[in-house]
C-alpha positions, 0 to 999 in steps of 0.5 A, a space after each residue: 847401543 846393543 850387542 846382538 849375539 846371533 846363533 841361528 844360521 843365515 837361511 833363518 827367518 831369526 837371522 834377517 830379523 836381527 838384521 832388520 832390528 840392528 841400529 847404527 850403533 849396535 854390533 853384532 857377534 856372529 856365532 854358532 850356525 851364524 858363523 857361515 854368514 861370514 864365509 868370503 864370497 857368500 850371498 850373506 856376506 853381501 847382505 852382512 855388508 850392507 847392513 849397518 854396525 860392526 860384525 865380528 865372528 866368534 872364532 872357536 865357533 868357526 873353527 868348530 864347523 871347519 870354516 875359520 880359513 874362509 872367513 871374509 877378510 872384512 869381518 873381525 874374528 874374535 875369541 872369548 876373551 875379546 867377546 867378554 870385552 864386547 859384552 862389557 863395552 855394550 849396555 845390553 845383550 840381545 841373543 838371537 836363536 
């Protein structure tokens, strides 16, 4: 079980590689420019919906980009305390930049 921490934007190769490498028991945390993938009605949100595993978005990063009010209801927005809890729950992390 891995926690994938994705910072790359939805148009990047890194974003697609991360989704391809995720396992069914893995979780994905969207942070940095990856938060744009969680926008309601976006094409990248459709890609996330088909991908397996849990998806979270880091709220401070969404707020910093001014998109916090446009996030999809289907993705859990979390703060730093919840990020720490996720880090403790998963045996390892994989960072994607």
